[in-house]
N, C-alpha and C positions, 0 to 999 in steps of 0.2 A: 503495500500500500505505500503509495508517494503523496508527498504533498507537494502542492503546484501555488506559486506564485504567478500571476501575472499583472505586466506592468505596461500599461497601455494608457495613455492619455486622453481617449474615446470612452465613454461611458459604457457607447451601445455596442463596442466592438469588447467591451470586456464582459459585457453580458452575453453576448452570443459565444465567447469562446469558452467561459462558466456552462453555459448552457451544454456545452457541445462536451466537454470534459466530465461535468460531474455525474453523467450517469454509468463512466466506464467504472469495473470494478477494481483497478489498480488504483483509482484516485482516492485517496483518503480526503485530505482536506483542499480545498481551493481558496488562497488570499488573492487580493486584489490591490493596485496602487496604480494611481493616476500617474505619479511622478516616481522619478529615481531617487530621490529621497525620500520619498512612503517608503519604496522598496528598502531601500537600507536600513530604516529602522525597522521593517519587518526582518529582515535578514538577522539584526542584531537581537530580536527577542522571540524569533516563533522559529522552530525546527524547519528548513527547505529542503526538499531535495533536488526541483528542477524551476527555472524560473523562464518564462514565455516573455521575452523581453523586445518592446517595439522600440527603433533608432531613435525614430522622431518625437523625442519628449522636450516639453519645457524645459530650460535652465540647462539642466545635466541629460547629452544624450545619451543613448542607449550603449552606446560604445564606453564610455567612461563609466554610465552605472555597473556595466559586465567587469569593467576590472576592478573597479572598488567592490563589488559582490564577492569575484574572487581572492581579494586579499581578506576579507571577511574568513570566507568559507572556501577553500578551492576544491572541495569536493561537491560543490555544486554542478547542476550542470545547465548549462544556459541553452535555450533555443531564440534564436532571434526571427521576430516575425513582423515584416516588414513589407511595404512597396516599394523600398529602394532595391536597385538589383547595382547599382554603381559598383566597378569591379574593386576600388581603394577601400569604397564601405567591407565588403564582404571581408577583406584579406584583413582589415583592421580588425574586424570582428571577430575572426579566428583568433587573432593574434591577443583578444582579451578575451579568450577561452570560450567562445561559443562551441556549442557540438552540434548544432545545426542550424542550418541558416533555409527559411522559408517566405515564401513570398504569400502576403495576406491572401489571394485567391486559391488557398490550399483548401482542399474538400476538408470539412471538420471531421471526420473520420481519419482521415489519412493524416492529420495533425497527432489526433489522441496515438494514431501508431506510433506516429515519431517521438512523443513523450516516453511512451515504452520503450521502443529501439536505442534512446538516448539513454534512458535510465539501465538500461542492460548493458550500455557501454558502447555502441555503434556511435558513429558520424554519419548527419545527414545532409544533403545539401538539395536545394530544388534545381529540376534539372534546368532550369532556367539562366542559371548562374555556373552550376556544375563544372561546364566550359571556360569560363572567367576564372575560377579558384586555379584549374590544372595549368592553365596558359600561366597565370603568376606565377606559378611554383615553378616550373619550367623557366621563366623567364629570371626568377632569384637564385635559381641552379646556376643558369648559363652567368650572371653578374657575379656570383661567388666564386664559379672559376676563374673568372677574369680576372678578378680581382683577387688573386692568390695572398697577396702580402702588401700591407700598406707601406712596408718598408721599400723603398726604393732604392736604398743605396746610393744615396747621396751625401756629400761631403758636407761641413758646418759652411 
């Protein structure tokens, strides 16, 4: 049984996510936070297994919030749920500790499956952004291969 925190600034979307998840037998409790600050307060006061995080939050965005949450508890799984598909945001979300990156047009039952698979240790990326992730990783590897050393043997 898992405890889920939904971090989303739109009440209607929070309601829809709660409705989609509360009937699943593996969901124990569902907490809600409209801001990153509220989410961090919940994380500090209630045990939470997985966070479903929007990126476009007011004040502190979802990537910064994910970093802060991972500092508090590195074991928490983070699922990014957003309408953003910018390659750099995807990579930053992964670096911030996200285990999954989902588009907001995901089927609610599929999102519930993603929650379960992430809690079982899987990584999951929406097919719309998986190419961007793979290409960015290839580019990063290529750049690292080219920059083997920062020491260029230059004299003073």
